[in-house]
C-alpha positions in Angstrom: 128.8 76.0 82.4 132.0 77.8 81.5 132.3 80.0 84.6 135.7 80.9 86.0 135.8 80.5 89.8 137.3 82.3 92.8 140.1 79.7 92.8 141.0 80.6 89.3 141.3 84.3 90.3 143.3 83.4 93.4 145.7 81.4 91.3 146.6 84.6 89.4 148.1 86.4 92.4 145.7 89.0 93.7 147.9 90.6 96.3 147.5 94.3 96.0 144.7 94.1 93.4 141.4 95.7 94.0 138.6 93.1 93.8 135.0 94.1 93.7 132.7 91.6 95.4 129.0 91.8 94.7 127.5 90.3 97.9 123.9 89.9 99.0 123.9 91.7 102.4 120.2 92.4 102.2 119.6 91.5 105.9 116.5 92.3 107.9 116.7 95.3 110.3 114.7 96.1 113.3 112.5 99.1 112.4 112.9 100.6 115.8 116.6 100.1 116.6 118.1 99.6 113.1 119.8 96.5 114.5 120.3 93.4 112.3 117.9 90.7 113.2 119.3 87.9 111.1 123.0 87.9 109.8 122.7 84.7 107.8 123.5 86.4 104.5 126.5 88.2 105.9 127.9 84.9 107.2 127.2 83.2 103.8 129.8 85.4 102.0 132.6 85.0 104.6 134.3 82.1 102.8 134.8 84.2 99.7 135.8 87.4 101.5 138.1 85.5 103.9 140.0 83.8 101.0 140.5 87.2 99.3 141.7 88.8 102.5 144.1 86.0 103.2 145.5 86.3 99.6 146.2 90.0 100.2 143.6 91.5 97.9 142.1 94.9 98.5 138.5 93.8 98.9 135.7 96.2 97.9 132.2 94.9 98.8 129.0 96.2 97.3 125.4 95.2 98.0 121.8 96.5 98.1 119.6 96.6 101.1 115.8 97.0 100.9 114.0 99.0 98.3 115.1 102.7 98.5 113.8 104.8 95.7 117.1 105.5 93.9 118.4 108.1 96.4 120.0 108.0 99.8 117.7 106.9 102.7 119.2 106.4 106.2 116.7 103.7 106.9 118.4 101.5 104.3 122.0 102.3 105.0 124.6 99.5 105.1 126.5 101.1 108.0 125.2 98.5 110.5 126.2 95.8 108.1 129.7 97.1 107.9 130.0 96.8 111.7 128.7 93.3 111.8 130.9 92.2 108.8 133.9 93.5 110.6 133.0 91.5 113.8 132.7 88.3 111.7 135.9 88.9 109.8 137.8 89.9 112.9 139.1 93.1 111.4 137.6 96.6 110.8 135.6 97.1 107.6 136.1 100.5 106.1 132.7 102.1 105.2 132.2 104.4 102.2 129.5 107.0 102.7 128.5 106.7 99.0 128.7 104.0 96.3 130.7 105.6 93.4 131.4 109.1 94.7 134.3 110.9 96.5 133.9 108.8 99.7 134.0 105.5 97.7 137.0 106.5 95.7 139.0 107.7 98.7 138.0 104.7 100.8 139.1 102.3 98.2 142.3 104.2 97.5 143.2 104.0 101.2 142.9 100.3 101.5 146.0 98.3 102.3 146.6 94.7 101.1 144.1 92.4 102.9 141.8 95.1 104.0 138.0 95.3 103.3 135.7 98.2 102.4 132.0 98.2 102.1 130.3 100.7 99.8 127.0 102.3 100.7 123.7 100.8 99.3 123.8 100.3 95.6 120.2 101.2 95.3 120.8 104.7 96.5 121.8 105.2 92.8 119.0 105.0 90.2 121.5 103.5 87.7 121.7 100.2 89.6 118.1 99.1 88.8 117.4 101.2 85.7 115.8 99.6 82.7 117.6 102.1 80.6 120.8 100.4 79.4 122.7 103.7 79.0 121.9 104.8 82.5 122.6 101.4 83.9 125.8 101.1 81.9 127.1 104.5 83.1 126.7 103.4 86.7 128.4 100.1 85.9 131.3 102.1 84.5 131.7 104.0 87.7 131.6 100.8 89.8 134.0 99.0 87.6 136.5 101.9 87.8 136.9 101.1 91.5 138.4 97.6 90.9 140.7 95.4 88.8 138.5 92.2 89.0 135.0 91.2 89.9 133.5 88.4 92.0 129.8 87.7 92.1 128.9 86.0 95.4 125.3 87.4 95.5 123.2 84.5 94.5 120.1 86.2 95.9 120.4 88.9 93.2 121.5 86.9 90.1 117.9 86.9 88.8 118.1 90.7 88.5 119.4 92.5 85.4 121.0 95.2 87.6 124.2 97.1 86.9 126.2 95.4 89.7 125.1 92.0 88.7 124.8 92.1 84.9 126.8 95.0 83.5 129.9 95.2 85.7 131.1 91.6 84.7 131.3 92.8 81.1 133.7 95.5 82.2 136.1 93.5 84.4 137.7 90.1 84.6 135.0 88.1 86.4 134.5 85.0 88.4 131.9 83.3 90.6 132.3 83.3 94.3 132.1 80.2 96.5 128.5 80.8 97.5 127.3 81.3 93.9 129.1 78.1 92.8 127.6 76.1 95.7 124.1 77.4 94.9 124.3 76.5 91.3 125.7 73.1 92.1 122.9 72.3 94.5 120.1 73.6 92.4 121.5 71.9 89.4 121.1 68.6 91.3 117.4 69.4 91.9 116.8 70.4 88.3 118.6 67.4 87.0 118.0 63.8 88.2 117.6 64.0 92.0 117.5 60.8 94.1 113.9 59.6 94.6 111.5 59.9 96.2 111.7 63.6 95.5 109.4 65.6 97.8 108.8 69.4 97.5 107.3 71.4 100.3 105.8 74.8 99.2 104.4 77.5 101.5 104.2 81.2 101.6 101.3 83.5 100.8 100.4 83.4 97.2 99.9 80.7 94.6 100.6 83.3 91.9 104.1 83.7 93.2 104.8 80.0 93.0 102.7 79.0 89.9 105.6 78.8 87.5 107.7 76.6 89.8 104.7 74.4 90.5 104.2 73.9 86.8 107.9 73.1 86.3 108.2 70.8 89.3 105.0 68.7 89.0 106.3 66.4 86.3 109.5 65.8 88.3 108.4 65.3 91.9 106.9 62.3 93.6 105.0 64.4 96.1 104.2 68.1 96.5 103.1 69.3 99.9 101.3 72.6 100.0 100.9 74.8 103.2 101.0 78.4 104.1 98.5 81.0 102.9 98.6 79.6 99.4 96.9 76.4 100.5 93.6 78.2 100.9 93.2 78.9 97.2 93.7 75.1 96.6 91.2 74.3 99.3 88.7 76.7 97.7 89.4 74.9 94.3 88.2 71.7 96.0 85.0 73.5 96.9 85.7 74.1 100.6 84.8 77.2 102.7 88.0 79.1 103.7 86.5 81.9 105.8 88.4 85.1 105.7 91.7 83.3 105.0 94.1 84.6 102.3 92.5 83.8 99.0 93.4 84.5 95.4 90.0 84.2 93.8 91.5 84.6 90.3 93.7 81.6 90.8 91.0 79.2 91.9 90.4 77.7 88.4 94.2 77.4 87.9 94.5 75.5 91.2 91.6 73.2 90.2 93.4 72.5 86.9 96.7 71.8 88.8 94.9 69.3 91.1 93.4 67.5 88.2 96.7 67.2 86.4 98.7 66.3 89.5 97.5 62.7 89.5 97.4 62.7 93.3 100.9 64.2 93.8 99.6 67.3 95.6 99.0 67.0 99.3 96.9 69.7 101.1 96.3 70.3 104.7 93.5 68.3 106.4 93.4 70.7 109.4 94.3 74.3 110.0 94.7 76.7 113.0 91.9 79.3 112.5 91.9 82.6 114.5 89.4 85.3 115.1 91.8 87.9 113.6 95.2 88.3 112.1 96.9 89.1 115.4 99.4 87.3 117.7 97.0 87.1 120.6 93.8 86.4 118.7 91.7 83.5 120.0 92.3 80.4 117.9 91.8 76.7 117.6 92.2 73.8 115.2 89.5 73.1 112.7 89.1 70.8 109.8 90.4 72.2 106.5 87.1 71.6 104.8 85.2 73.4 107.6 86.8 76.7 108.3 84.2 79.0 109.9 83.1 81.9 107.7 84.5 84.7 109.8 87.8 83.1 110.8 91.2 83.2 109.2 93.6 80.3 108.8 97.0 81.2 110.0 98.8 77.8 110.3 98.5 74.2 109.3 97.2 71.9 112.1 98.9 69.1 114.0 97.3 66.3 111.9 98.6 68.0 108.8 102.1 68.3 110.3 102.0 64.5 111.1 100.8 63.7 107.6 103.5 65.9 105.9 106.1 64.4 108.2 105.0 60.9 107.1 105.2 61.9 103.5 108.7 63.2 104.0 109.9 60.1 105.8 111.1 58.0 102.9 112.3 60.9 100.7 115.8 60.9 99.3 115.6 64.5 98.1 113.6 67.4 99.7 113.2 71.0 98.6 111.4 73.3 100.9 110.4 76.9 100.1 107.9 78.9 102.1 106.6 78.8 105.7 103.6 76.7 106.6 102.0 79.6 108.6 102.6 83.0 110.2 105.7 81.8 112.0 106.6 85.3 113.2 103.7 84.9 115.7 104.5 82.2 118.2 100.9 80.9 118.3 101.1 80.1 114.6 104.6 78.9 114.3 104.0 75.2 115.2 103.3 74.1 111.6 106.5 75.6 110.2 108.5 74.2 113.1 107.0 70.7 112.8 107.7 70.5 109.1 111.1 72.0 109.4 112.0 69.5 112.1 110.8 66.6 110.0 113.0 67.8 107.1 116.0 68.3 109.5 115.7 64.7 110.8 115.5 63.2 107.3 118.4 61.3 105.8 117.6 62.9 102.5 119.5 65.6 100.6 117.6 68.6 102.0 117.5 72.1 100.5 115.9 75.1 102.1 115.0 77.5 99.4 116.0 80.8 100.9 113.8 83.8 101.8 111.3 83.3 104.6 112.1 79.6 104.9 115.8 80.3 105.7 114.6 83.1 108.1 112.3 80.6 109.8 115.1 78.1 110.4 117.1 80.7 112.2 114.1 82.5 114.0 112.9 79.2 115.4 116.4 78.3 116.6 116.8 75.2 114.5 120.2 73.8 113.7 121.3 75.0 110.3 123.8 72.2 110.0 120.9 69.7 110.0 120.0 70.7 106.5 122.2 69.8 103.5 121.9 73.4 102.1 120.2 76.6 103.0 119.9 78.8 99.9 120.4 82.6 100.2 118.2 83.3 97.3 114.4 82.6 97.4 113.4 84.2 94.1 116.6 83.2 92.4 116.2 79.6 93.6 112.7 79.4 92.2 113.6 81.0 88.9 116.5 78.5 88.5 114.2 75.6 89.1 111.7 77.1 86.7 114.4 76.8 84.0 114.8 80.5 83.5 118.0 82.1 82.4 119.4 84.1 85.3 121.1 87.3 84.1 123.8 87.3 86.7 124.8 83.7 85.9 124.7 84.4 82.1 127.0 87.4 82.7 129.5 85.2 84.4 129.4 82.6 81.6 130.4 85.2 79.0 
């Protein structure tokens, strides 16, 4: 790739220059208190922000949070993020009450060298996500007017053709931040010639969400371990009863075809934790994967499956994991995800956690993040990269 980097920008003397950094600060918030429950994405952008601050740039950070409907919504404000970002940087972060309006312009104008401002949620503006190029371009013009240079460090958003990701780079000198470069480097290793055996662990709810990446990975991997809610559609394809477990009926034939073409590479659960209901305190026990009672719901992989998956991971030289093995947010159904995550963490392989719920699970379960070679910040972006798709945000940086 021909992408200029943050180091290229820093070599050009950025003291006093306004640098717009597109970050991915889309952190989970507690619905009751509004407090941040996982600051991993904030911490991920610190190397880029810290380097710009140290170099004396006037740093203007922008991000989305959640899915507001193109207008201001207090439930999706980035104000709490500004506070946490300031704590992590060790200096106050100035917060603009809007994204491209009077508050944003005055906040940016008031920055001293080495100070940081955070703009309000990009998605409070319909132009950010608009499919109309004129509307999106007009918003990009307003964003670009706030800065002299642009840094994309939001890997979790590079698969979106949004104004702040795709259109702003065309209007400003642009470079990739340290996080984006690291993500592309790591995923490029997986997409190229990874050390073998190469084992992929896929979980999450739906086969349909992962079908394209399964199709892309099957010819490349040595083993594909399938857990999470998506495993029940595969089990159904094998002719097994899955009770009231999550099932994509329309995907059963597709799963049957995948199993036939996989030449034994796909490994499915042999036991599951089945409950009377989808609830944290529901009565539950472990049953054979080919004998789930008709009125019960599978919410986790069982201990025998965990042991089998761990054995399949033991000799791996490269591991990619995307998606939890069960409903890890409920303690009773977190054992499968924990067991598989611990097996990956203990491995001597090059281990990549594919963002999204998997990264959240690592932190929620209190696992050591340093035990993994790389924890991606972009679940959807990671999968699309491995599918071989062109990512608009990366393409914009290459131009």
